[in-house]
N, C-alpha and C positions, 0 to 999 in steps of 0.2 A: 675363441672370440665369437664364433657363431652362437654357441650355447649362452654365453653371457649377454650377447645382444638380444637373444630371445627372452631371457629372463628379464632384462631391462624393459623390453617392449611390453611384456606381461605385467610388470609392476606399474608402468605408466598407465596401461589400460585399466588396471584394477583401481588405482588411485583416482583416475578421472571418473570412472564409473561410480565410485563411492562418493565423490564430491557432487556429481550431478544428480544422484538419486535423492528422492525425498527422505528426510530423516524421520523415522517413526519414534516418537517419544513414548516412554512407558511410565507406569506408576505402580509402585509396590503397595499392595493392599495392607492397610493397618486397621487395628481396632480403634474405634472412636465413637463420638456421639455428636449430635447437633441439638442445640437448645435454642428454640425460636421464641424467646421472650418478647412480649409486646409492650411497647411504651404507650401510655395513655395520659391524658389530662382529664380529670373528673371534677365535678362540682360537689361540694360537701353540703348535705342536707341534714338538719338536726332539729331538735325541739328547742327553739329559742324565742324569746319574747323581748320586744323593744320597750323600754321604759321612757316616758316623756316627762318633761318638767311641768310642774303644776303652777309655776309662777315664773316671771322674768327676773333676771339678775345675773350676777357674776358667779360662775360655778367653779368649785374646787373638788377634786377627786381624792379619795383616800384608799382605794383598793387597786392593787396591781392588775394589769391586763392578764387574763388567763388564770386568775386566782379564784379558788373555790371559796364562796362566802355562804355563811349560814343565814337563816331568816333572822332579821333584826340587826344585821351587820351594817355599820355606817359606811355608805358607799360614796356619798358626795354631800356637799353643802352648797346652799345658794345664798349669796349676799346681795340683797335687793338694792342696797344703797351704794355699794362699791367701797364701803369703809375698810374692808379687809385689804383690798388692793392698795388703798392709800396708806394704811398702817404698815403694810409690808414695805412700801416704798420709803417711808420715813424711817423704818428700822431695818434698812438693808444690811447694816453691819451685824444685826442680831439674827438675821435669817440663817437658815441651815443649808449647807451645801450637801452634795451627795456623799454618803459614807463609803468606806472601802468595800463594804458588802454590796452596796448599790452599784458601785463601779464594776465590781467583779461580775455581777449578773449582766450588766450591759456589755462587757467585754465578751462574755460567752455568746451572746446573741450575735455580735459583730463577727466573731470568729466563725460561728456556724454559717453565717451568710457568706463570708469571703471564701470558705472552703467549697460551698455548693453553688456559687454564683454561675449563672449561664447567661451569656449576652442575648441568647434567643428567647429568654424568659425574663425580660426586663421588669415585668410587673412585680417580681419578687423584691426588687429594690424598694418599691413603694410599700409593699407589705412590711418589710423590715423597718422602713422609716416610721410607719404608723405605730408599730409595736414599740419602737424605741421611744417615740414621743409619749406614748401612754405610760411606759415604764418610768421615764424621767418625771413625768407629771405626778404620778402616784407617789414616788419616793420623796420628792421635794415637798409635796403637800402634806404627806404623812409626817415627815420630820418637822415641818413648820408647825403643824398642829400640836405636836408633842412639846416642842421647845418654846413656842410663843403663845401657847394657849392661855397661860396665866396672865401674860401681859395684855392680851386682847380682852380678857375679862376685866382687868383693872381699868382698861381704857373705855369700858362700857360698850364694846362692839358686840352686837347680837347678829347671829346668822342662823338660818334654818338648816339643820342637819337631816338628810334624807337617808332612811335605812331601807334595806332590802326587805320586801314583803314575802320573799320565798327564797329557798336555798338553791344554789346553783353556781355556775362558773360565770364570772363577770368578764365582759368584753366590750371594748369601746369602738371597734371597727363596725360601722353600720352601713349596709348597702340595701338594695331593694329585694334581696332574696330571702330575708327572714320569713319563715312560714311557707316557703316554696315547697309544693308537693311534687312527687315524682310524676304524677299524672299530668302536670302542667309544664313539663320539660319539653323543650324543642331545641333544634340546632342553634337557634338564635342565642340561647343561654350560654353557648360556648364561644361566642364572639367576644374575645377578651379585649378587643380594641374599644368596645363601647362600655366596658365594665368600669364602674366608679364606686369608690368606697370612701366614706367620710370618717375621719377619726375625731372623736370628741376631744375637746381641749378646754383649758381654763379661759373662758372668754364670756362676754355678755351674750346670753341666749334669751330667746323669746319663750313665752309660755306655750306649751304644747310641742316644743322642739324635742327631738330624741336626744337623750343624754347618755344612755348605755343600754346594753342588752344582757339578758341573763339566760344561760343555757341550762335547762332544767333536767336533762337526762343524759346518761352515758351512752344511750343508743344513738348511733349516727350512721349515715349512708353516704356512699360515693356513687354518683351516676355519671356515666360516660357513654359517648357514641360508639356504635358497633358497625363495622363494615359487614357486607354479606359473607365474606370469608370468615370473619370472627364470629358471626352469628352461627354459622355452620359448625365451627370448631368448639364453641362454648355453649351452644344451645341446650345440650343435654346435661350440662353441669349444674350441680346444686351448691357447690362451693369452689372457690378459687384461692390460691395462695398468691399474694401480691407482696411487692417490696416498695416501700415509700423511700425513694432515693435520697431526698433531702434530709429526712429524719433518720435514715439508716435503720429502718424498721421493717421486718418481715413478719407477716401474719396472715391468717386465713379468715375469710368472710363468707357468709351465705350469699349465693349468687342467683339472680333471676333476670329475665329479659322481659321488656315491656315496650309498647308502642307509645311514642310521644304524641303531642298534639298535632305535629306535622306529619304523622304517619311513619316516621323513621324509627328504627330499632335502637334501644338503649339498654345498656347493662346496668345492674344495680348491685352493689356490694354492701352488705349490712354487717356492722361491727357492734360489739358491746363493750369494748375497752379501748384504751389509748385515745379517747376523744379529747382529753384535756390537752394533749400535745398538738392538736389541730384546731384549738379553740379560736385562734387568731386568723385562720386561713379560710378562704371560701373555695379556692381552686387548689388542687393538689396533683402533683405529678407522681405516677406510680408505674410499676412494671409488673405485668402478669407473668408469673413463673410457670413455664410449661414443663410437662413431664419430659424427663431426659430419655431419649431413645438410644439405647446401647446397641452396637452392632459393628459392622465393617463400614469404614468411611471411604467413599470413592468420589472422584470429581464428577460433576454433571456432564462435562464434555466427553467422558468415557462411555456414557450410556447411549445405547441404540435400541432399535426394535427389530423383531424378526417374526415372520409368519410361519406357523407350523400347522400340520394336520393333527386333528384330534382322532384318536382311535381308542376303542374300548380296551380296558386292561385285560378282560377275559380272553382276548384274542392273542395275547402275548404267548410265545412258546420258545423252545430252544431247538437249535438245528442239529439233528442226529445225536451223536455222542458228545458233541461239544457243549460248552457252557455259554456259548454266544446266544444272546436274546434277539428275537426278531419276530416276523410274522410269515405265515404261509400265504403266498399270493398266487392267484389264478393267472396262468399264462396261456394265451391262445396262439395256436399255430395251425399250419395246414393239416398236420396230423391229428389235431384235436386239442382238447383242454387238458392242461397238466397243472400241478401244484409245485411251486418252487419256494424254498425257504429263503427269505430276504432278511439279512441282519439289519437292525435298526438301533440307532443311538437314541436314548431317552433323554430329553432335555428338561422335562418337568412333568409332574403328575398333579392332577387336580380333579377331585371328585372321583369318577369312575373312568377317567380318560388319561391317556398318555399323550404327550406332545412329541411328535416325530418330525423329522426334517422333510421338507418338500423337494420334489424334483430329483435329479440325478438319473444317469442312464440306467442304472440297475436298482434304483430306488422306487419310491411310490409317487404316483401321479393321480390327480383327480379322476375318478371313475374306475380306478382299480378296485378289484374285489379281494378281500382277504377272508380266510376260513378260520372258524373257531376250532381249537384243538378238540379232537374226539367228538366232533359234532358236524352236522351238515349246514349249520348256520353260516351265513355270509354277511359281510359288512362292506358297503361301498364307501371308499375313501372320498371325502369331499369337504366335510366340516373343518373349519380352520379357526385359529385364534392367534393373536400376536402376544409376544412376551417382551418385556424389557430385559436387557442384558448388556454384557460387556464382552470384549474380545480378550480371552486369556491367551498369553503367548509363552507360557512356561516351556512348551515343546518346540518353540522356534517358529511356529506358524499360528495364525489367528483361529481360535476356537471359541464359538459363542457359548457363554455361560449365563444362565438366567439369574436375575436378582429379584428380591422382594423388598421394595422400598418401605422403610419404617418412618423416616422423617427426611425433610429436605430444606435447603435454603437456596440462595442464588448461586452458590458455588459447589456445594457438596450434597451427596445423598448418604444417609445412614441406611444400610441394607442388612437384612437378616443374615446371621452367620449360622454355620453348621447345617446348611441345606444339602440335601442328598445330591443334587445336580448343580450346586452353586459354587461360590468362591470360598477360599480359605485365606487365613492370614498369611501374608508374605507372597501371595500370588502376584505375578506380574501381568498387568493389563495394559492395553493401548490407551494412552491418555486422551487421544482425540479419535473417537470411533469412526468419524466421517472420513478419515484419511486412509482406511484400509477396508478390505473385504474379507469375508470368511475364507479360511484356507490359505491366505496369502502368507508367503515366507517373510519373516521379520528379522531384520538385521539390527541387533542392539548396538 
């Protein structure tokens, strides 16, 4: 009874001690990577020229939005008397509706919009609306011209057809940024709340009003604001790989940094293809694809820092017949000065120096002298530096292991693997470094 009573008391004490003590959580090191892709909204700059009406009248278009037109292509017509509109009203039953091909193209645009719609980017709804209006306008007018052209000739209806004077891509979305140069960009350009865009349509226009614009080159640029951090990260780059999320397109462009009119820094990406896919857009959302850093992935909370003494590598030696590494330290006593071999754990090496632990009753302290092997040269310990690291608990107690950070985000670090004094895959480390101290016993 006494023996069982003692066992019971011991079990109660052990369980209560286990319940009361802080639980140290651990993390198993795994290989992984961190990709810090950056999302941006940029303004598209290109070679484009706005065309204006040379007379007043009712306008009808015959070229689709975003379609490439050669020089001499019929783009629109102007009816100064309004007779075409009256004729179409009288012959409504003869007018042409959208063909299956036209409807298929409209469905494609609506499908693409619905799949990529973001309520935080509501301006895309207006962009799609303008594109659909221009598409419907072109399809209907083109079909009407083909099917009712003969009837209009018989009715004696005359109208002026305007042809393009140069080759390029036709667009009907007109804003105030045609001809904008990078040197004139400022942060105000990216205030989307004040951005307005007019879509040309079939209505009565005045002489000199803008009717369409033509994009004359496949060279185009995307300009976007840069933070100080991004400027430091991309400042030495000459090209960047980007992904246009809405278009599901990944490509590379030449990259440069410049100052805007307000003194702020902006990035500029230059492209020589895919321009036609963005002919209807002024602003575009894209993601800069960062280099993938491969290594060991560890939580940010597991990382701590520790101070170490720096000692020259030339002073390292081995004690007697053993293979243990350390340094010969001068020791002072009443009987005089002697030399004692002191083992030392190496935590890191950089340049010509080793990082060794501070303090300890039998260790090294600031002001101690160590001797160079086979020499009378002495070195006074004092210089120090800090290292980032984690607490390895493979042996049941916390051991500091240095890390070399390759990439990071808010939650994880990717650190270099295969380091001489570092971590390995499947090592167990303390998840929250602040909850332990070096040498502490760890109960998993």
